[in-house]
C-alpha atoms as an extended CHARMM CRD file, in Angstrom:
* protein
*
        78  EXT
         1         1  MET       CA            139.8970000000     -143.8600000000     -332.0830000000  PROA      1               0.0000000000
         2         2  SER       CA            136.1740000000     -144.0380000000     -332.8740000000  PROA      2               0.0000000000
         3         3  THR       CA            134.3580000000     -142.8480000000     -335.9700000000  PROA      3               0.0000000000
         4         4  HSD       CA            130.7160000000     -142.6070000000     -336.8920000000  PROA      4               0.0000000000
         5         5  ASN       CA            131.2120000000     -145.3870000000     -339.4620000000  PROA      5               0.0000000000
         6         6  GLU       CA            131.5240000000     -148.0090000000     -336.7130000000  PROA      6               0.0000000000
         7         7  ARG       CA            127.8830000000     -147.6270000000     -335.6900000000  PROA      7               0.0000000000
         8         8  VAL       CA            125.7440000000     -150.7480000000     -336.1390000000  PROA      8               0.0000000000
         9         9  ARG       CA            122.9280000000     -150.2250000000     -338.6240000000  PROA      9               0.0000000000
        10        10  SER       CA            119.5890000000     -152.0160000000     -338.8500000000  PROA      10              0.0000000000
        11        11  VAL       CA            118.9430000000     -154.4960000000     -341.6630000000  PROA      11              0.0000000000
        12        12  ALA       CA            115.7450000000     -152.5170000000     -342.3440000000  PROA      12              0.0000000000
        13        13  PRO       CA            116.3900000000     -148.8040000000     -341.7490000000  PROA      13              0.0000000000
        14        14  SER       CA            112.6570000000     -148.0240000000     -341.7650000000  PROA      14              0.0000000000
        15        15  TYR       CA            112.1730000000     -150.5290000000     -338.9240000000  PROA      15              0.0000000000
        16        16  PRO       CA            115.1230000000     -150.0850000000     -336.5230000000  PROA      16              0.0000000000
        17        17  ASP       CA            113.6470000000     -152.5860000000     -334.0520000000  PROA      17              0.0000000000
        18        18  ALA       CA            113.1520000000     -155.3500000000     -336.6530000000  PROA      18              0.0000000000
        19        19  GLU       CA            114.7750000000     -158.6670000000     -335.8100000000  PROA      19              0.0000000000
        20        20  PRO       CA            115.6500000000     -161.5200000000     -338.1690000000  PROA      20              0.0000000000
        21        21  VAL       CA            113.6040000000     -164.6760000000     -337.5090000000  PROA      21              0.0000000000
        22        22  GLY       CA            114.6470000000     -167.2870000000     -340.0440000000  PROA      22              0.0000000000
        23        23  PRO       CA            114.0830000000     -165.7180000000     -343.4680000000  PROA      23              0.0000000000
        24        24  HSD       CA            111.7360000000     -163.0750000000     -341.9910000000  PROA      24              0.0000000000
        25        25  LEU       CA            112.4410000000     -159.6500000000     -340.5760000000  PROA      25              0.0000000000
        26        26  VAL       CA            109.8700000000     -159.1410000000     -337.8010000000  PROA      26              0.0000000000
        27        27  VAL       CA            108.5900000000     -156.3550000000     -335.5610000000  PROA      27              0.0000000000
        28        28  ASP       CA            106.3970000000     -156.6660000000     -332.4830000000  PROA      28              0.0000000000
        29        29  LYS       CA            102.9740000000     -155.1570000000     -333.0060000000  PROA      29              0.0000000000
        30        30  THR       CA            100.2250000000     -154.4100000000     -330.5080000000  PROA      30              0.0000000000
        31        31  GLU       CA             96.6660000000     -153.4120000000     -331.3890000000  PROA      31              0.0000000000
        32        32  TRP       CA             93.5490000000     -152.5230000000     -329.4270000000  PROA      32              0.0000000000
        33        33  VAL       CA             90.7580000000     -154.9470000000     -330.3700000000  PROA      33              0.0000000000
        34        34  PRO       CA             87.1690000000     -154.0240000000     -329.4750000000  PROA      34              0.0000000000
        35        35  GLY       CA             85.0060000000     -156.5390000000     -327.6180000000  PROA      35              0.0000000000
        36        36  ARG       CA             85.6820000000     -159.3860000000     -325.2150000000  PROA      36              0.0000000000
        37        37  HSD       CA             88.8210000000     -161.4610000000     -325.4150000000  PROA      37              0.0000000000
        38        38  PRO       CA             88.1010000000     -164.7310000000     -327.2710000000  PROA      38              0.0000000000
        39        39  GLU       CA             89.6220000000     -166.7050000000     -324.3700000000  PROA      39              0.0000000000
        40        40  SER       CA             87.0790000000     -166.2000000000     -321.5770000000  PROA      40              0.0000000000
        41        41  HSD       CA             89.6110000000     -166.6960000000     -318.7870000000  PROA      41              0.0000000000
        42        42  ARG       CA             91.5690000000     -163.6540000000     -320.0600000000  PROA      42              0.0000000000
        43        43  GLY       CA             88.6250000000     -161.2500000000     -319.9950000000  PROA      43              0.0000000000
        44        44  PHE       CA             86.0950000000     -159.7970000000     -317.5840000000  PROA      44              0.0000000000
        45        45  ALA       CA             82.3600000000     -159.0270000000     -317.6410000000  PROA      45              0.0000000000
        46        46  ASP       CA             82.3880000000     -155.3300000000     -318.6250000000  PROA      46              0.0000000000
        47        47  GLN       CA             85.3260000000     -155.5790000000     -321.0050000000  PROA      47              0.0000000000
        48        48  ARG       CA             85.1170000000     -153.2070000000     -324.0000000000  PROA      48              0.0000000000
        49        49  GLY       CA             88.3350000000     -154.3330000000     -325.6620000000  PROA      49              0.0000000000
        50        50  TYR       CA             91.7460000000     -155.9080000000     -325.1810000000  PROA      50              0.0000000000
        51        51  ARG       CA             95.3120000000     -155.5540000000     -326.4290000000  PROA      51              0.0000000000
        52        52  GLU       CA             96.5730000000     -158.1590000000     -328.8830000000  PROA      52              0.0000000000
        53        53  SER       CA            100.3010000000     -158.5610000000     -329.5250000000  PROA      53              0.0000000000
        54        54  TYR       CA            101.6890000000     -160.3470000000     -332.5580000000  PROA      54              0.0000000000
        55        55  TYR       CA            104.7080000000     -160.5020000000     -334.8670000000  PROA      55              0.0000000000
        56        56  ARG       CA            104.6850000000     -159.0640000000     -338.3910000000  PROA      56              0.0000000000
        57        57  CYS       CA            107.2640000000     -159.6010000000     -341.1280000000  PROA      57              0.0000000000
        58        58  VAL       CA            108.1810000000     -156.2650000000     -342.6960000000  PROA      58              0.0000000000
        59        59  ARG       CA            109.2340000000     -158.0640000000     -345.8800000000  PROA      59              0.0000000000
        60        60  CYS       CA            106.2470000000     -160.2540000000     -346.7420000000  PROA      60              0.0000000000
        61        61  GLY       CA            103.5730000000     -159.0090000000     -344.3290000000  PROA      61              0.0000000000
        62        62  ALA       CA            103.0140000000     -162.3830000000     -342.5670000000  PROA      62              0.0000000000
        63        63  GLU       CA            101.4050000000     -161.8930000000     -339.1510000000  PROA      63              0.0000000000
        64        64  ARG       CA            101.4820000000     -164.5630000000     -336.4330000000  PROA      64              0.0000000000
        65        65  LEU       CA            100.9540000000     -164.7040000000     -332.6590000000  PROA      65              0.0000000000
        66        66  THR       CA            104.3020000000     -166.4680000000     -332.0980000000  PROA      66              0.0000000000
        67        67  ARG       CA            107.6140000000     -166.3990000000     -333.9390000000  PROA      67              0.0000000000
        68        68  ASP       CA            107.4840000000     -170.1880000000     -334.3080000000  PROA      68              0.0000000000
        69        69  ASP       CA            104.2530000000     -169.8930000000     -336.3150000000  PROA      69              0.0000000000
        70        70  LEU       CA            105.8070000000     -167.7740000000     -339.0850000000  PROA      70              0.0000000000
        71        71  PRO       CA            105.9590000000     -169.5920000000     -342.4670000000  PROA      71              0.0000000000
        72        72  GLU       CA            109.2400000000     -171.3630000000     -343.2320000000  PROA      72              0.0000000000
        73        73  GLU       CA            109.6650000000     -169.2860000000     -346.4160000000  PROA      73              0.0000000000
        74        74  CYS       CA            109.5190000000     -165.5230000000     -346.8960000000  PROA      74              0.0000000000
        75        75  PRO       CA            108.4450000000     -164.8440000000     -350.4840000000  PROA      75              0.0000000000
        76        76  ASP       CA            109.6960000000     -161.2480000000     -350.3830000000  PROA      76              0.0000000000
        77        77  ARG       CA            113.1390000000     -162.0210000000     -349.0080000000  PROA      77              0.0000000000
        78        78  ARG       CA            115.6650000000     -159.8090000000     -350.7600000000  PROA      78              0.0000000000
């Protein structure tokens, strides 16, 4: 027998895709950045912008390019 109460719920209901990373609760973010990519080998001559992906903690707001670069502490951990 199955009931609706058995459904797994997110730790952060406003961010259903958030994943715990140490003390942080992170989401993947992608933004369009105008201009050439800062790493010349990843761009091209007529480039007007590029997509940048990063991780953002929904608790403390820390933003890093890799999960390993997130601070060891999350000041807003509840």
